[in-house]
C-alpha positions as CSV (number, residue, x, y, z in Angstrom):
1,M,-5.7,10.2,57.6
2,L,-6.4,13.2,55.4
3,G,-2.6,13.6,54.9
4,L,-2.4,10.0,53.6
5,L,-5.3,10.6,51.3
6,A,-3.8,13.7,49.9
7,Q,-0.5,12.0,49.4
8,A,-2.3,9.1,47.5
9,L,-4.1,11.6,45.3
10,C,-0.9,13.4,44.5
11,L,0.9,10.1,43.6
12,N,-2.0,9.2,41.4
13,G,-2.0,12.5,39.7
14,C,1.8,12.3,39.1
15,A,1.4,8.8,37.6
16,N,-1.2,10.2,35.2
17,N,1.1,13.0,34.2
18,I,4.0,10.5,33.6
19,S,1.6,8.4,31.5
20,Q,0.6,11.4,29.4
21,L,4.3,12.4,29.0
22,D,5.2,8.9,27.9
23,R,2.4,9.0,25.3
24,Y,3.7,12.3,24.0
25,K,7.2,11.0,23.8
26,A,6.0,7.9,22.1
27,Q,4.1,10.0,19.5
28,R,7.3,12.0,18.8
29,H,9.4,8.8,18.3
30,Y,6.7,7.5,16.0
31,E,6.7,10.6,13.9
32,Y,10.5,10.6,13.8
33,G,10.3,6.9,12.7
34,L,8.0,7.8,9.8
35,A,10.4,10.6,8.8
36,Q,13.3,8.2,8.7
37,L,11.2,5.7,6.8
38,Y,10.5,8.4,4.2
39,L,14.3,8.9,4.0
40,Q,14.7,5.2,3.3
41,D,16.7,4.7,6.6
42,T,15.0,1.6,7.9
43,Q,17.5,1.1,10.8
44,A,16.9,4.5,12.2
45,A,13.1,4.1,11.6
46,E,13.0,0.8,13.5
47,Q,15.0,2.4,16.4
48,E,12.4,5.2,16.7
49,F,9.4,2.8,16.5
50,R,11.0,0.6,19.2
51,Q,11.4,3.6,21.4
52,A,7.8,4.5,20.9
53,E,6.8,0.9,21.6
54,S,8.7,0.9,24.9
55,L,6.9,4.0,26.0
56,N,3.4,3.1,24.8
57,P,3.0,-0.5,23.8
58,E,-0.7,-0.3,23.4
59,E,-0.6,2.1,20.4
60,A,-1.6,0.2,17.3
61,K,0.0,2.5,14.7
62,I,3.5,1.9,16.2
63,Y,3.2,-1.8,15.2
64,Q,2.0,-0.6,11.7
65,G,5.2,1.5,11.6
66,L,7.3,-1.6,12.4
67,A,5.5,-3.5,9.7
68,L,6.4,-0.8,7.1
69,V,10.0,-1.3,8.1
70,D,9.6,-5.0,7.6
71,I,8.0,-4.5,4.2
72,K,10.9,-2.3,3.1
73,R,13.2,-5.2,4.1
74,N,11.1,-7.8,2.3
75,N,10.5,-9.4,5.7
76,Y,6.8,-10.2,5.0
77,K,6.3,-12.8,7.8
78,S,7.3,-10.3,10.4
79,A,5.2,-7.6,8.7
80,L,2.1,-9.7,9.0
81,V,2.7,-10.4,12.7
82,N,3.1,-6.6,13.4
83,L,0.0,-5.7,11.3
84,E,-2.1,-8.4,13.1
85,K,-0.9,-6.9,16.4
86,A,-2.0,-3.4,15.2
87,I,-5.4,-4.7,14.3
88,E,-5.8,-6.5,17.6
89,L,-5.2,-3.2,19.4
90,D,-7.3,-1.2,17.0
91,P,-9.8,-3.2,14.8
92,G,-10.8,0.0,13.0
93,L,-7.3,0.8,11.7
94,A,-8.1,0.5,8.0
95,S,-4.6,1.1,6.8
96,A,-3.4,-2.0,8.6
97,Y,-5.8,-4.2,6.6
98,Q,-4.6,-2.4,3.4
99,H,-1.0,-3.1,4.2
100,I,-1.8,-6.8,4.8
101,S,-3.4,-6.8,1.4
102,D,-0.3,-5.2,0.0
103,V,1.9,-7.9,1.6
104,Y,-0.3,-10.7,0.1
105,V,0.0,-9.1,-3.3
106,K,3.8,-9.3,-3.0
107,L,3.5,-12.9,-1.8
108,E,1.1,-13.7,-4.7
109,Q,-1.5,-14.9,-2.3
110,W,-4.3,-13.5,-4.4
111,E,-7.4,-14.5,-2.5
112,D,-6.0,-13.2,0.8
113,A,-5.1,-10.0,-1.0
114,I,-8.7,-9.6,-2.2
115,A,-10.1,-10.4,1.2
116,Y,-8.1,-7.9,3.1
117,A,-8.7,-5.2,0.5
118,K,-12.4,-5.7,1.0
119,K,-12.0,-5.4,4.8
120,A,-10.1,-2.1,4.3
121,L,-12.8,-0.8,2.0
122,A,-15.5,-1.7,4.5
123,L,-14.1,0.6,7.2
124,P,-15.0,4.3,7.2
125,T,-11.5,5.3,8.2
126,H,-10.0,4.0,4.9
127,N,-8.8,7.2,3.2
128,Q,-7.1,5.6,0.1
129,P,-9.7,3.3,-1.4
130,Q,-7.8,3.4,-4.8
131,L,-5.1,1.2,-3.2
132,A,-7.6,-1.5,-2.2
133,H,-9.3,-1.4,-5.7
134,Y,-5.9,-1.6,-7.3
135,N,-4.9,-4.7,-5.3
136,Q,-8.2,-6.3,-6.1
137,G,-7.6,-5.6,-9.8
138,V,-4.1,-7.1,-9.8
139,A,-5.3,-10.1,-7.8
140,W,-8.4,-10.8,-9.9
141,F,-6.3,-10.6,-13.1
142,S,-3.8,-13.1,-11.7
143,L,-6.7,-15.4,-11.0
144,N,-7.8,-15.0,-14.6
145,E,-11.0,-13.2,-13.5
146,Y,-10.6,-10.5,-16.1
147,V,-14.1,-8.9,-15.9
148,K,-13.7,-8.5,-12.1
149,A,-10.2,-7.2,-12.6
150,E,-11.4,-4.6,-15.2
151,Q,-14.1,-3.4,-12.8
152,A,-11.7,-3.0,-9.9
153,L,-9.1,-1.2,-12.1
154,N,-11.8,1.1,-13.5
155,R,-12.8,2.1,-10.0
156,T,-9.1,2.7,-9.2
157,L,-8.7,5.0,-12.2
158,E,-11.9,6.9,-11.4
159,L,-10.2,7.9,-8.2
160,V,-6.7,8.4,-9.6
161,P,-6.9,8.9,-13.4
162,N,-3.2,9.5,-13.8
163,W,-2.0,6.2,-12.2
164,A,0.0,4.8,-15.0
165,E,0.6,1.3,-13.5
166,A,-3.2,0.9,-12.9
167,R,-3.8,1.8,-16.5
168,L,-1.2,-0.7,-17.6
169,W,-3.1,-3.5,-15.7
170,L,-6.4,-2.3,-17.2
171,G,-4.8,-2.6,-20.7
172,K,-3.7,-6.2,-19.8
173,C,-7.2,-7.0,-18.8
174,L,-8.6,-5.7,-22.1
175,F,-6.0,-7.5,-24.1
176,A,-6.8,-10.8,-22.2
177,R,-10.5,-10.2,-23.0
178,G,-9.7,-10.0,-26.8
179,K,-9.8,-6.2,-27.0
180,P,-6.3,-5.3,-28.3
181,S,-7.4,-2.0,-29.8
182,L,-8.7,-0.8,-26.4
183,A,-5.6,-2.2,-24.7
184,I,-3.5,-0.1,-27.0
185,V,-5.4,3.0,-26.0
186,E,-4.7,2.3,-22.3
187,Y,-1.0,1.5,-22.8
188,R,-0.5,4.7,-24.8
189,Q,-2.3,6.7,-22.1
190,A,-0.1,5.1,-19.5
191,L,3.0,6.0,-21.4
192,A,1.8,9.6,-21.7
193,Q,1.2,9.7,-17.9
194,L,4.7,8.4,-17.2
195,Q,6.1,11.2,-19.3
196,Q,4.0,13.8,-17.5
197,N,4.8,12.6,-14.0
198,A,8.5,12.5,-13.4
199,Y,8.0,10.8,-10.0
200,E,6.4,7.8,-11.8
201,Q,9.2,7.4,-14.4
202,D,10.3,3.9,-13.5
203,E,12.6,2.4,-16.2
204,Q,11.4,-1.1,-15.6
205,L,7.8,-0.1,-15.8
206,L,8.5,2.0,-18.9
207,G,10.1,-1.0,-20.6
208,Y,7.3,-3.3,-19.7
209,L,4.7,-0.9,-21.1
210,H,6.5,-0.7,-24.4
211,Y,6.7,-4.5,-24.5
212,Q,2.9,-4.8,-23.8
213,L,2.2,-2.2,-26.4
214,G,4.3,-4.0,-28.9
215,V,2.5,-7.3,-28.3
216,A,-0.9,-5.5,-28.8
217,Y,0.3,-4.0,-32.1
218,V,1.6,-7.3,-33.4
219,D,-1.7,-8.9,-32.4
220,K,-3.6,-6.3,-34.5
221,G,-1.2,-6.9,-37.4
222,Y,0.7,-3.7,-37.1
223,L,4.1,-5.4,-37.2
224,K,6.2,-2.2,-37.9
225,Q,4.8,-0.4,-34.8
226,G,5.2,-3.6,-32.8
227,V,8.9,-3.9,-33.6
228,Q,9.5,-0.3,-32.8
229,E,8.0,-0.8,-29.3
230,F,10.1,-3.9,-28.7
231,R,13.2,-1.8,-29.4
232,Y,12.7,0.4,-26.4
């Protein structure tokens, strides 16, 4: 009898060891997946995340990783499914709510983007609140709620003062509110920040900034400056 009990305890202990080993292996595959995602190799990233899922299907962040692959591929429906799965497994995973908000911004579903940004901000684990405020700013602007958009973008820039794209949107809010002079100040600051931060130098964004600055100059009656900006 004692021999059978000892054998049962051994088997149970071995099972626990295997479970811990699988969790460790899953974590390694997850980390490799993130590395491949950083290198823009979505196929390799998905393979790593799937390996992690097969070893530890109850880990929420693995499904978030799969959702990030989906987002890179513009497969937003699948991304939402994976993110909802992540939240089901871990309702406190603030980044999953943030990524859902990001997806809804891309889909131009503004009210949903705002709602999930609020949910992300409500969680103490959310460590990048500037992203949620930014999404709210873009969404409120797109809903023609310019005062709310301005407030959200100001909160964004309090946290990340050198975020050129957020400053661009703030300029658009000010211009929409009939404040072209203040909009010009924001656009020029955004241009300066783009020049300072090489990683942010996006040609499309740069061209759009010059265009918005030109519009603001023309609105103020500075036609020469406006035409110069349109030429960029």
